[in-house]
C-alpha positions as a Markdown table, in Angstrom:
| # | Residue | x | y | z |
|---|---|---|---|---|
| 1 | Unk | 34.9 | 29.1 | 35.6 |
| 2 | Unk | 31.7 | 28.5 | 37.5 |
| 3 | Unk | 28.7 | 27.7 | 35.2 |
| 4 | Unk | 25.3 | 28.8 | 36.5 |
| 5 | Unk | 22.5 | 26.2 | 36.7 |
| 6 | Unk | 20.6 | 28.2 | 34.0 |
| 7 | Unk | 23.7 | 28.2 | 31.7 |
| 8 | Unk | 24.3 | 24.5 | 32.4 |
| 9 | Unk | 20.7 | 23.7 | 31.3 |
| 10 | Unk | 21.2 | 25.6 | 28.1 |
| 11 | Unk | 24.4 | 23.8 | 27.3 |
| 12 | Unk | 22.8 | 20.4 | 27.9 |
| 13 | Unk | 19.8 | 21.4 | 25.7 |
| 14 | Unk | 22.1 | 22.4 | 22.9 |
| 15 | Unk | 24.1 | 19.2 | 23.2 |
| 16 | Unk | 20.9 | 17.2 | 23.0 |
| 17 | Unk | 19.8 | 19.0 | 19.9 |
| 18 | Unk | 23.2 | 18.4 | 18.2 |
| 19 | Unk | 22.9 | 14.8 | 19.1 |
| 20 | Unk | 19.7 | 14.4 | 17.1 |
| 21 | Unk | 20.1 | 12.9 | 13.6 |
| 22 | Unk | 20.4 | 15.5 | 10.9 |
| 23 | Unk | 17.0 | 14.7 | 9.3 |
| 24 | Unk | 15.4 | 15.6 | 12.7 |
| 25 | Unk | 17.4 | 18.8 | 13.1 |
| 26 | Unk | 16.5 | 19.8 | 9.6 |
| 27 | Unk | 12.8 | 19.1 | 10.2 |
| 28 | Unk | 12.9 | 21.6 | 13.1 |
| 29 | Unk | 13.5 | 24.4 | 10.5 |
| 30 | Unk | 10.6 | 25.7 | 8.6 |
| 31 | Unk | 9.9 | 24.4 | 5.2 |
| 32 | Unk | 8.6 | 21.2 | 3.5 |
| 33 | Unk | 10.2 | 17.8 | 4.2 |
| 34 | Unk | 12.5 | 16.8 | 1.4 |
| 35 | Unk | 11.3 | 13.4 | 0.1 |
| 36 | Unk | 12.9 | 11.2 | -2.5 |
| 37 | Unk | 11.3 | 8.0 | -3.8 |
| 38 | Unk | 12.9 | 4.9 | -5.5 |
| 39 | Unk | 10.2 | 3.1 | -7.4 |
| 40 | Unk | 11.1 | -0.4 | -8.6 |
| 41 | Unk | 8.2 | -0.3 | -11.1 |
| 42 | Unk | 6.9 | 2.5 | -13.4 |
| 43 | Unk | 4.8 | 4.9 | -11.5 |
| 44 | Unk | 1.8 | 4.0 | -13.6 |
| 45 | Unk | 1.8 | 0.5 | -12.0 |
| 46 | Unk | -1.2 | 0.3 | -9.7 |
| 47 | Unk | 0.6 | 0.1 | -6.4 |
| 48 | Unk | 3.2 | 2.7 | -7.2 |
| 49 | Unk | 0.7 | 5.0 | -8.7 |
| 50 | Unk | -1.2 | 5.3 | -5.4 |
| 51 | Unk | 1.9 | 6.3 | -3.6 |
| 52 | Unk | 3.1 | 8.6 | -6.5 |
| 53 | Unk | -0.3 | 10.3 | -6.5 |
| 54 | Unk | -0.3 | 10.8 | -2.7 |
| 55 | Unk | 3.3 | 12.2 | -2.8 |
| 56 | Unk | 2.3 | 14.6 | -5.6 |
| 57 | Unk | -0.7 | 15.8 | -3.6 |
| 58 | Unk | 1.4 | 16.3 | -0.5 |
| 59 | Unk | 3.9 | 18.3 | -2.6 |
| 60 | Unk | 1.1 | 20.4 | -4.1 |
| 61 | Unk | -0.1 | 21.1 | -0.5 |
| 62 | Unk | 3.4 | 22.3 | 0.5 |
| 63 | Unk | 3.9 | 19.4 | 3.0 |
| 64 | Unk | 6.9 | 17.9 | 1.1 |
| 65 | Unk | 9.1 | 18.3 | -1.9 |
| 66 | Unk | 9.2 | 15.2 | -4.0 |
| 67 | Unk | 11.8 | 13.7 | -6.3 |
| 68 | Unk | 11.7 | 10.2 | -7.6 |
| 69 | Unk | 13.2 | 7.5 | -9.8 |
| 70 | Unk | 11.2 | 4.8 | -11.4 |
| 71 | Unk | 11.8 | 1.4 | -13.0 |
| 72 | Unk | 14.8 | 0.9 | -10.8 |
| 73 | Unk | 16.2 | -2.7 | -10.9 |
| 74 | Unk | 17.0 | -4.6 | -7.8 |
| 75 | Unk | 20.7 | -4.6 | -8.6 |
| 76 | Unk | 20.7 | -0.8 | -8.9 |
| 77 | Unk | 18.3 | -0.1 | -6.0 |
| 78 | Unk | 20.9 | 0.4 | -3.2 |
| 79 | Unk | 22.8 | 2.9 | -5.4 |
| 80 | Unk | 19.7 | 4.9 | -6.1 |
| 81 | Unk | 18.9 | 5.0 | -2.3 |
| 82 | Unk | 22.4 | 6.2 | -1.5 |
| 83 | Unk | 22.3 | 8.8 | -4.3 |
| 84 | Unk | 19.2 | 10.4 | -2.8 |
| 85 | Unk | 20.6 | 10.3 | 0.7 |
| 86 | Unk | 23.8 | 11.9 | -0.4 |
| 87 | Unk | 21.8 | 14.6 | -2.2 |
| 88 | Unk | 20.2 | 15.6 | 1.2 |
| 89 | Unk | 16.8 | 14.0 | 1.2 |
| 90 | Unk | 15.4 | 14.0 | 4.7 |
| 91 | Unk | 13.2 | 11.0 | 3.8 |
| 92 | Unk | 14.0 | 8.3 | 1.3 |
| 93 | Unk | 10.9 | 6.3 | 0.4 |
| 94 | Unk | 11.2 | 2.8 | -1.2 |
| 95 | Unk | 10.0 | -0.8 | -1.5 |
| 96 | Unk | 12.3 | -3.3 | 0.1 |
| 97 | Unk | 10.5 | -6.5 | -0.9 |
| 98 | Unk | 13.2 | -7.6 | -3.4 |
| 99 | Unk | 16.1 | -5.9 | -1.7 |
| 100 | Unk | 15.4 | -6.3 | 2.0 |
| 101 | Unk | 18.9 | -6.9 | 3.3 |
| 102 | Unk | 20.5 | -4.3 | 1.0 |
| 103 | Unk | 17.9 | -1.5 | 1.9 |
| 104 | Unk | 18.6 | -2.1 | 5.6 |
| 105 | Unk | 22.3 | -1.9 | 5.0 |
| 106 | Unk | 21.9 | 1.5 | 3.3 |
| 107 | Unk | 19.8 | 2.8 | 6.2 |
| 108 | Unk | 22.6 | 1.7 | 8.6 |
| 109 | Unk | 25.1 | 3.6 | 6.6 |
| 110 | Unk | 22.9 | 6.8 | 6.7 |
| 111 | Unk | 21.7 | 7.1 | 10.3 |
| 112 | Unk | 21.0 | 10.8 | 9.7 |
| 113 | Unk | 18.5 | 10.1 | 6.9 |
| 114 | Unk | 15.0 | 8.8 | 7.5 |
| 115 | Unk | 13.8 | 5.8 | 5.5 |
| 116 | Unk | 10.3 | 4.5 | 4.9 |
| 117 | Unk | 10.1 | 1.1 | 3.1 |
| 118 | Unk | 7.4 | -1.2 | 2.0 |
| 119 | Unk | 8.6 | -4.3 | 3.7 |
| 120 | Unk | 7.6 | -7.7 | 5.1 |
| 121 | Unk | 9.9 | -7.2 | 8.0 |
| 122 | Unk | 9.9 | -4.9 | 11.0 |
| 123 | Unk | 11.4 | -1.5 | 11.6 |
| 124 | Unk | 15.1 | -1.1 | 12.3 |
| 125 | Unk | 16.8 | 1.4 | 14.6 |
| 126 | Unk | 15.5 | 5.0 | 14.8 |
| 127 | Unk | 15.6 | 5.8 | 11.1 |
| 128 | Unk | 14.1 | 2.8 | 9.2 |
| 129 | Unk | 10.3 | 2.7 | 9.2 |
| 130 | Unk | 8.2 | 0.2 | 7.4 |
| 131 | Unk | 4.7 | -0.1 | 6.0 |
| 132 | Unk | 2.5 | -2.7 | 4.4 |
| 133 | Unk | -0.4 | -2.4 | 2.0 |
| 134 | Unk | -3.7 | -2.8 | 3.8 |
| 135 | Unk | -6.7 | -2.3 | 1.5 |
| 136 | Unk | -7.8 | -5.7 | 2.7 |
| 137 | Unk | -10.9 | -4.3 | 4.4 |
| 138 | Unk | -12.1 | -2.9 | 1.1 |
| 139 | Unk | -11.2 | -6.2 | -0.6 |
| 140 | Unk | -13.4 | -8.0 | 2.0 |
| 141 | Unk | -16.3 | -5.7 | 1.2 |
| 142 | Unk | -15.9 | -6.1 | -2.5 |
| 143 | Unk | -15.9 | -9.8 | -1.9 |
| 144 | Unk | -19.2 | -9.5 | -0.2 |
| 145 | Unk | -20.6 | -7.9 | -3.4 |
| 146 | Unk | -18.9 | -10.5 | -5.6 |
| 147 | Unk | -20.7 | -13.3 | -3.7 |
| 148 | Unk | -24.0 | -12.0 | -5.1 |
| 149 | Unk | -22.7 | -11.5 | -8.6 |
| 150 | Unk | -21.6 | -15.0 | -9.5 |
| 151 | Unk | -23.6 | -17.5 | -11.4 |
| 152 | Unk | -21.1 | -20.3 | -11.4 |
| 153 | Unk | -20.0 | -20.0 | -7.7 |
| 154 | Unk | -16.3 | -20.0 | -8.8 |
| 155 | Unk | -14.2 | -17.0 | -8.0 |
| 156 | Unk | -10.8 | -16.2 | -9.4 |
| 157 | Unk | -7.9 | -13.9 | -8.4 |
| 158 | Unk | -4.6 | -12.9 | -10.0 |
| 159 | Unk | -1.7 | -11.8 | -7.9 |
| 160 | Unk | 1.9 | -10.8 | -8.4 |
| 161 | Unk | 3.9 | -12.8 | -5.8 |
| 162 | Unk | 2.8 | -14.8 | -2.8 |
| 163 | Unk | 4.2 | -12.4 | -0.2 |
| 164 | Unk | 2.2 | -11.6 | 2.9 |
| 165 | Unk | 0.8 | -8.2 | 1.7 |
| 166 | Unk | -0.6 | -9.9 | -1.4 |
| 167 | Unk | -1.8 | -13.1 | 0.3 |
| 168 | Unk | -3.8 | -11.2 | 3.0 |
| 169 | Unk | -5.5 | -9.1 | 0.3 |
| 170 | Unk | -6.6 | -12.1 | -1.7 |
| 171 | Unk | -7.6 | -14.0 | 1.4 |
| 172 | Unk | -9.7 | -11.0 | 2.7 |
| 173 | Unk | -11.5 | -11.0 | -0.7 |
| 174 | Unk | -12.2 | -14.7 | -0.2 |
| 175 | Unk | -13.5 | -14.2 | 3.3 |
| 176 | Unk | -15.9 | -11.5 | 2.0 |
| 177 | Unk | -17.2 | -13.8 | -0.7 |
| 178 | Unk | -17.8 | -16.6 | 1.8 |
| 179 | Unk | -19.9 | -14.2 | 3.9 |
| 180 | Unk | -22.5 | -14.0 | 1.1 |
| 181 | Unk | -21.6 | -17.3 | -0.8 |
| 182 | Unk | -20.7 | -20.0 | 1.8 |
| 183 | Unk | -20.3 | -22.7 | -0.9 |
| 184 | Unk | -18.0 | -20.7 | -3.1 |
| 185 | Unk | -15.0 | -22.3 | -4.8 |
| 186 | Unk | -11.8 | -20.4 | -5.5 |
| 187 | Unk | -9.0 | -20.3 | -8.1 |
| 188 | Unk | -5.8 | -18.2 | -7.8 |
| 189 | Unk | -2.7 | -17.6 | -9.9 |
| 190 | Unk | 0.5 | -15.7 | -9.3 |
| 191 | Unk | 2.3 | -14.3 | -12.3 |
| 192 | Unk | 5.8 | -13.8 | -10.9 |
| 193 | Unk | 5.9 | -10.1 | -11.7 |
| 194 | Unk | 4.6 | -6.8 | -10.4 |
| 195 | Unk | 3.9 | -5.3 | -13.8 |
| 196 | Unk | 3.1 | -7.6 | -16.6 |
| 197 | Unk | -0.5 | -7.0 | -17.9 |
| 198 | Unk | -0.2 | -9.5 | -20.6 |
| 199 | Unk | 0.7 | -12.3 | -18.2 |
| 200 | Unk | -2.1 | -11.2 | -15.8 |
| 201 | Unk | -4.6 | -11.3 | -18.6 |
| 202 | Unk | -3.4 | -14.8 | -19.6 |
| 203 | Unk | -3.8 | -16.0 | -16.0 |
| 204 | Unk | -7.3 | -14.5 | -15.8 |
| 205 | Unk | -8.4 | -16.2 | -19.0 |
| 206 | Unk | -7.2 | -19.6 | -17.7 |
| 207 | Unk | -9.3 | -19.2 | -14.6 |
| 208 | Unk | -12.4 | -18.1 | -16.6 |
| 209 | Unk | -11.9 | -21.3 | -18.7 |
| 210 | Unk | -12.0 | -23.2 | -15.5 |
| 211 | Unk | -15.4 | -21.7 | -14.5 |
| 212 | Unk | -14.6 | -18.5 | -12.7 |
| 213 | Unk | -17.1 | -15.7 | -13.5 |
| 214 | Unk | -15.8 | -13.1 | -11.0 |
| 215 | Unk | -12.2 | -12.2 | -10.8 |
| 216 | Unk | -10.2 | -10.1 | -8.2 |
| 217 | Unk | -7.4 | -8.3 | -10.0 |
| 218 | Unk | -4.6 | -7.8 | -7.6 |
| 219 | Unk | -2.5 | -7.1 | -10.7 |
| 220 | Unk | -3.1 | -4.9 | -13.7 |
| 221 | Unk | -4.3 | -6.9 | -16.7 |
| 222 | Unk | -6.8 | -9.1 | -14.9 |
| 223 | Unk | -9.7 | -7.0 | -16.1 |
| 224 | Unk | -8.5 | -7.3 | -19.7 |
| 225 | Unk | -9.1 | -11.0 | -19.5 |
| 226 | Unk | -12.5 | -10.6 | -17.8 |
| 227 | Unk | -13.6 | -8.0 | -20.4 |
| 228 | Unk | -12.5 | -10.2 | -23.3 |
| 229 | Unk | -14.5 | -13.2 | -21.9 |
| 230 | Unk | -17.5 | -11.2 | -20.7 |
| 231 | Unk | -17.2 | -11.9 | -17.0 |
| 232 | Unk | -17.1 | -9.5 | -14.0 |
| 233 | Unk | -14.0 | -8.2 | -12.2 |
| 234 | Unk | -12.9 | -6.3 | -9.1 |
| 235 | Unk | -10.1 | -3.8 | -9.3 |
| 236 | Unk | -7.5 | -3.3 | -6.6 |
| 237 | Unk | -5.7 | -0.2 | -5.4 |
| 238 | Unk | -7.1 | 2.2 | -8.1 |
| 239 | Unk | -10.4 | 2.7 | -9.8 |
| 240 | Unk | -10.8 | 0.7 | -13.0 |
| 241 | Unk | -14.5 | 1.4 | -13.4 |
| 242 | Unk | -14.2 | 3.9 | -16.2 |
| 243 | Unk | -11.6 | 2.0 | -18.0 |
| 244 | Unk | -13.6 | -1.2 | -18.0 |
| 245 | Unk | -17.3 | -0.2 | -18.0 |
| 246 | Unk | -19.6 | -3.1 | -17.6 |
| 247 | Unk | -16.8 | -5.4 | -16.4 |
| 248 | Unk | -15.3 | -3.9 | -13.2 |
| 249 | Unk | -18.2 | -3.3 | -10.8 |
| 250 | Unk | -16.2 | -2.6 | -7.6 |
| 251 | Unk | -12.7 | -1.5 | -6.6 |
| 252 | Unk | -10.7 | -2.0 | -3.4 |
| 253 | Unk | -9.0 | 1.4 | -3.2 |
| 254 | Unk | -5.8 | 2.2 | -1.2 |
| 255 | Unk | -5.2 | 5.8 | 0.0 |
| 256 | Unk | -1.5 | 6.4 | 1.0 |
| 257 | Unk | -2.1 | 10.0 | 2.1 |
| 258 | Unk | -2.6 | 9.2 | 5.8 |
| 259 | Unk | 0.8 | 7.3 | 5.8 |
| 260 | Unk | 2.6 | 10.3 | 4.3 |
| 261 | Unk | 1.0 | 12.6 | 6.8 |
| 262 | Unk | 2.0 | 10.4 | 9.7 |
| 263 | Unk | 5.7 | 10.1 | 8.9 |
| 264 | Unk | 6.0 | 13.8 | 7.9 |
| 265 | Unk | 4.4 | 14.7 | 11.3 |
| 266 | Unk | 7.0 | 12.5 | 13.1 |
| 267 | Unk | 9.9 | 14.0 | 11.2 |
| 268 | Unk | 8.6 | 17.5 | 11.8 |
| 269 | Unk | 8.1 | 16.8 | 15.5 |
| 270 | Unk | 11.6 | 15.3 | 15.8 |
| 271 | Unk | 10.3 | 11.8 | 16.6 |
| 272 | Unk | 12.3 | 8.7 | 15.5 |
| 273 | Unk | 10.7 | 7.1 | 12.4 |
| 274 | Unk | 11.8 | 3.5 | 13.2 |
| 275 | Unk | 8.3 | 2.2 | 13.6 |
| 276 | Unk | 5.6 | 0.4 | 11.6 |
| 277 | Unk | 3.3 | 2.8 | 9.7 |
| 278 | Unk | 1.0 | 0.1 | 8.4 |
| 279 | Unk | -1.9 | 1.1 | 10.6 |
| 280 | Unk | -2.5 | 4.3 | 8.6 |
| 281 | Unk | -3.7 | 2.1 | 5.7 |
| 282 | Unk | -6.6 | 0.9 | 7.7 |
| 283 | Unk | -10.1 | 2.2 | 7.1 |
| 284 | Unk | -10.4 | 3.9 | 10.4 |
| 285 | Unk | -7.6 | 6.3 | 9.3 |
| 286 | Unk | -9.1 | 6.7 | 5.8 |
| 287 | Unk | -6.4 | 4.5 | 4.3 |
| 288 | Unk | -8.7 | 2.3 | 2.2 |
| 289 | Unk | -12.2 | 2.3 | 0.8 |
| 290 | Unk | -14.5 | 0.3 | -1.5 |
| 291 | Unk | -16.1 | 2.1 | -4.4 |
| 292 | Unk | -18.7 | 0.5 | -6.6 |
| 293 | Unk | -21.7 | 1.3 | -8.8 |
| 294 | Unk | -25.0 | 0.9 | -7.0 |
| 295 | Unk | -26.6 | 0.1 | -10.4 |
| 296 | Unk | -24.3 | -2.9 | -11.0 |
| 297 | Unk | -25.0 | -4.9 | -7.8 |
| 298 | Unk | -28.1 | -6.3 | -6.2 |
| 299 | Unk | -29.7 | -3.9 | -3.7 |
| 300 | Unk | -29.7 | -6.5 | -1.0 |
| 301 | Unk | -25.9 | -7.1 | -1.4 |
| 302 | Unk | -25.2 | -3.4 | -1.3 |
| 303 | Unk | -27.2 | -2.9 | 1.9 |
| 304 | Unk | -25.4 | -5.8 | 3.6 |
| 305 | Unk | -22.0 | -4.4 | 2.5 |
| 306 | Unk | -22.9 | -0.9 | 3.7 |
| 307 | Unk | -23.8 | -2.3 | 7.1 |
| 308 | Unk | -20.6 | -4.3 | 7.4 |
| 309 | Unk | -18.5 | -1.2 | 6.3 |
| 310 | Unk | -20.1 | 0.8 | 9.1 |
| 311 | Unk | -19.1 | -1.9 | 11.6 |
| 312 | Unk | -15.5 | -1.8 | 10.3 |
| 313 | Unk | -15.2 | 1.9 | 10.5 |
| 314 | Unk | -16.6 | 1.9 | 14.0 |
| 315 | Unk | -14.2 | -0.8 | 15.1 |
| 316 | Unk | -17.0 | -3.3 | 15.8 |
| 317 | Unk | -15.8 | -5.7 | 13.1 |
| 318 | Unk | -12.3 | -6.7 | 12.3 |
| 319 | Unk | -11.5 | -8.2 | 8.9 |
| 320 | Unk | -9.3 | -11.3 | 9.4 |
| 321 | Unk | -5.7 | -11.0 | 8.3 |
| 322 | Unk | -4.5 | -14.2 | 6.8 |
| 323 | Unk | -1.0 | -14.0 | 5.3 |
| 324 | Unk | -0.8 | -17.6 | 4.2 |
| 325 | Unk | -0.5 | -18.4 | 0.5 |
| 326 | Unk | -4.0 | -18.8 | -1.0 |
| 327 | Unk | -4.6 | -22.4 | -2.0 |
């Protein structure tokens, strides 16, 4: 039977559509994208809380549906990913830092499911996208304010693990301090946990005892030590000002909403998601911001910080990204 050119075109188009991964075919239908998240820590943990809040906001707006598990151990993580993929999630969100190889193996086994993972590695194939935390610009600006707040000239910081995403954040804070306090000295401690407020508080107090009077809290619990010893602190990822009045004077906030919007747009448009979504955490996309109390910092320091922030937002100043472990 002879097939007309028009009919042949239709057949080719249909074949191309059927060749798409299932998560892309499903996205072409109307309705919110089905998202399932595997949180290694409790969702009240600072980092996870920002993602959880953004996911809930996207669900409330009708952009996605959102299911999640929390407190999932590394040994159980691949099983949880597979369970959500088997249940029909179009996008499985996760954090691959402790399960990098295993998470990528799961994605290979489910080519018809999209994955977005916090990762220190690059994307993989068409269905494994990655992102990194990038509230470093806000940390830099908070560091500028910190430089004007210290009396001892010694600045501390408490982190979880010395991975690139944590290192660059603490280093950005230090670069900001040095802009307004060139002779600053620095202390740093890693607690070997993502959620251990007691250990973070202990590390903070040790740095205060060594002379630090401004602390950058990459981990929850740092401000507890600062509050107990009567020094100043900077919060990371979320706003700690109301919880620690008089202690936390600035916060380097992370907004995950632009990242969710970007990958949902790709899925809905039928685009492969095997790319790096880190850029959506940058200030130019609304991915991070510094918030602080004008009453708690010197006016001159606030003015200088505002000027630098305008340059960052306009693309006229780029905060250095240094992923090396802080000395």
